[in-house]
C-alpha positions as CSV (number, residue, x, y, z in Angstrom):
1,M,111.0,90.7,92.0
2,H,108.1,92.6,93.8
3,N,105.4,91.2,95.6
4,Q,102.7,94.5,96.2
5,P,99.1,94.0,97.8
6,Y,98.8,97.4,96.3
7,H,98.7,95.9,93.4
8,K,96.4,92.9,93.8
9,M,94.0,95.1,95.3
10,Y,94.2,97.8,92.1
11,W,93.8,95.0,89.9
12,I,90.9,92.9,91.6
13,T,89.2,96.4,91.5
14,Q,89.8,96.5,87.7
15,M,88.2,93.6,87.1
16,F,85.2,93.7,89.3
17,K,84.5,97.1,87.0
18,L,84.6,95.0,84.0
19,Q,82.4,92.3,85.5
20,M,80.1,95.1,86.3
21,Q,80.0,96.7,83.5
22,F,79.9,93.2,81.4
23,S,76.3,92.4,83.5
24,L,74.9,95.9,83.3
25,H,75.0,95.4,79.6
26,L,73.4,91.8,79.4
C-alpha cells in the first residue's frame, strides 16, 4: 500500500476541474 502525494494532487485537480465545469453550466 503506497500513499503518493502526486496521486492526491491529481485527484484534487480532477475534482477542481469538475467543480469549474459544473459552475460554468449553472
